[in-house]
C-alpha positions in Angstrom: 0.0 0.0 0.0 1.1 3.6 -0.7 1.3 6.2 2.0 -0.7 9.4 2.1 1.4 12.5 1.7 2.2 14.2 5.0 1.3 17.7 6.1 3.8 20.4 6.7 4.5 19.5 10.3 4.1 15.7 10.2 6.8 13.2 10.1 7.3 11.7 6.6 7.7 8.2 8.2 4.0 8.5 9.2 3.1 8.0 5.5 5.1 4.7 5.2 3.3 1.4 4.7 2.9 -1.0 7.6 5.9 -3.2 6.5 8.2 -1.4 8.9 11.5 -3.1 9.8 11.6 -1.9 13.4 13.8 0.7 14.9 17.3 0.1 13.6 20.5 0.8 15.5 22.1 4.1 14.3 25.2 2.2 13.4 23.3 -0.2 11.1 24.2 0.2 7.4 22.2 -0.4 4.3 21.3 0.6 0.8 19.3 3.9 0.5 17.4 4.2 -2.8 15.7 7.6 -3.5 13.3 8.1 -6.4 12.7 11.8 -7.0 9.3 11.9 -8.7 8.6 15.6 -9.1 8.5 19.0 -7.6 5.4 21.1 -7.5 4.6 24.8 -7.1 8.1 26.3 -7.9 6.4 29.3 -9.4 6.5 32.7 -7.7 10.2 33.3 -8.6 11.5 36.0 -10.9 11.3 33.8 -14.0 10.2 30.4 -15.1 12.4 27.9 -13.1 15.0 25.6 -14.7 15.1 23.2 -11.7 17.4 20.4 -10.8 17.9 18.5 -7.6 21.0 17.6 -5.6 20.9 14.8 -3.1 23.6 14.9 -0.4 24.1 12.1 2.1 25.3 13.7 5.3 26.9 11.6 8.1 26.8 12.6 11.7 30.0 12.7 13.7 30.5 13.5 17.3 33.2 15.9 18.3 35.0 15.6 21.6 35.0 18.8 23.7 38.2 17.7 25.5 36.7 18.1 29.0 36.9 15.2 31.3 33.4 13.8 32.1 31.7 16.1 29.6 28.8 14.2 28.1 27.8 17.1 25.8 29.5 16.1 22.6 28.7 18.3 19.6 27.2 16.5 16.6 28.3 17.7 13.2 27.2 16.7 9.7 29.8 16.0 7.0 29.0 15.3 3.4 29.7 11.7 2.4 28.3 11.6 -1.2 26.4 13.9 -3.5 24.4 13.1 -6.7 22.5 15.4 -9.1 19.4 15.1 -11.3 18.9 16.3 -14.8 17.8 19.9 -15.3 14.2 20.4 -16.5 14.0 23.7 -18.3 11.2 26.3 -18.1 9.0 24.2 -15.7 7.5 25.2 -12.3 6.3 21.7 -11.6 9.0 19.4 -13.1 8.8 15.6 -13.4 12.2 14.1 -12.7 11.4 10.4 -12.3 15.1 9.7 -11.4 16.4 7.0 -9.1 19.6 7.4 -7.0 21.3 4.7 -4.9 23.5 5.2 -1.9 25.5 2.1 -0.7 26.6 1.2 2.8 24.7 4.2 4.4 24.8 4.4 8.2 21.2 4.7 9.6 22.3 7.7 11.5 22.8 9.7 8.3 20.6 12.5 7.0 19.6 12.9 3.4 19.7 16.6 2.3 17.8 17.2 -0.9 18.1 20.6 -2.4 16.0 22.0 -5.3 18.0 24.5 -7.4 17.2 26.9 -10.2 19.9 26.8 -12.9 20.9 30.2 -13.9 21.6 30.6 -17.6 23.9 33.2 -19.1 20.9 34.7 -21.0 19.0 35.2 -17.7 22.1 36.9 -16.1 22.5 39.2 -19.1 18.8 40.1 -19.3 18.8 41.0 -15.6 21.6 43.5 -16.3 23.4 42.3 -13.3 26.7 40.9 -14.3 28.0 40.2 -10.8 29.4 36.8 -10.0 26.4 36.3 -7.6 23.9 36.5 -10.5 25.7 33.7 -12.4 25.3 31.3 -9.4 22.4 28.8 -9.4 19.7 29.8 -6.9 18.4 27.5 -4.1 14.6 27.1 -4.3 14.3 25.0 -1.2 15.5 22.0 0.8 14.2 18.9 2.4 16.0 17.0 5.2 15.1 13.3 5.6 16.6 11.4 8.6 17.7 8.0 7.3 16.8 6.4 10.7 13.1 7.2 10.1 13.3 5.6 6.6 15.2 2.6 8.0 12.5 2.1 10.6 9.7 2.2 8.1 11.5 0.4 5.2 9.8 2.6 2.6 8.5 6.2 2.6 6.5 7.8 -0.2 5.6 11.4 0.5 5.5 15.0 -0.6 7.8 17.1 1.6 7.3 20.9 1.8 10.4 22.8 0.7 12.0 24.5 3.6 13.3 28.0 3.0 11.0 28.5 0.1 7.9 30.7 -0.4 6.1 27.7 -1.8 6.6 24.3 -3.3 7.0 20.7 -2.4 9.1 17.7 -3.5 7.6 14.2 -4.0 9.9 11.2 -3.4 10.0 7.6 -2.6 12.8 6.6 -0.2 13.6 2.9 0.4 16.0 1.3 2.9 17.4 -2.2 2.5 19.4 -3.3 5.5 22.9 -4.7 4.8 21.9 -8.0 6.5 19.3 -8.5 3.7 21.9 -8.1 1.0 24.6 -10.3 2.3 
């Protein structure tokens, strides 16, 4: 069965089917498969968007504060791997339908998916702003998906609201296969 898209404040894992694998250990590893289906509602920007998506797998790492008996270790995220979709030109609601695999992913990781607007040279020239900033692609919004939630559910299909955006959402299917199932 397919999950129902979640609301803005709901956990995406709530939309997962009832085939959950149970709460994994954060050190468990597995294969994370992400299918980016589409983005919706990217309009409202200065021009018709030329969107693409980057998927960054971020790993958590504790940092020792150096104080004896200090249990307040700082958690940092570092990028482990990044993948990129194709660009869909002149489309406010692009269909990507692209699949991405990440191998040997720790369950404690975070998937950071960013929707970008590719800036073309013509757009930069038309804007009459030739600064280096204008030639950079613009972030349209982001989605953070805790891999631990996906690992517990096994599969999540949902539409996530884009954080840091005026509007828009990203529809994805995220699957987790534990390493023990692959061996």
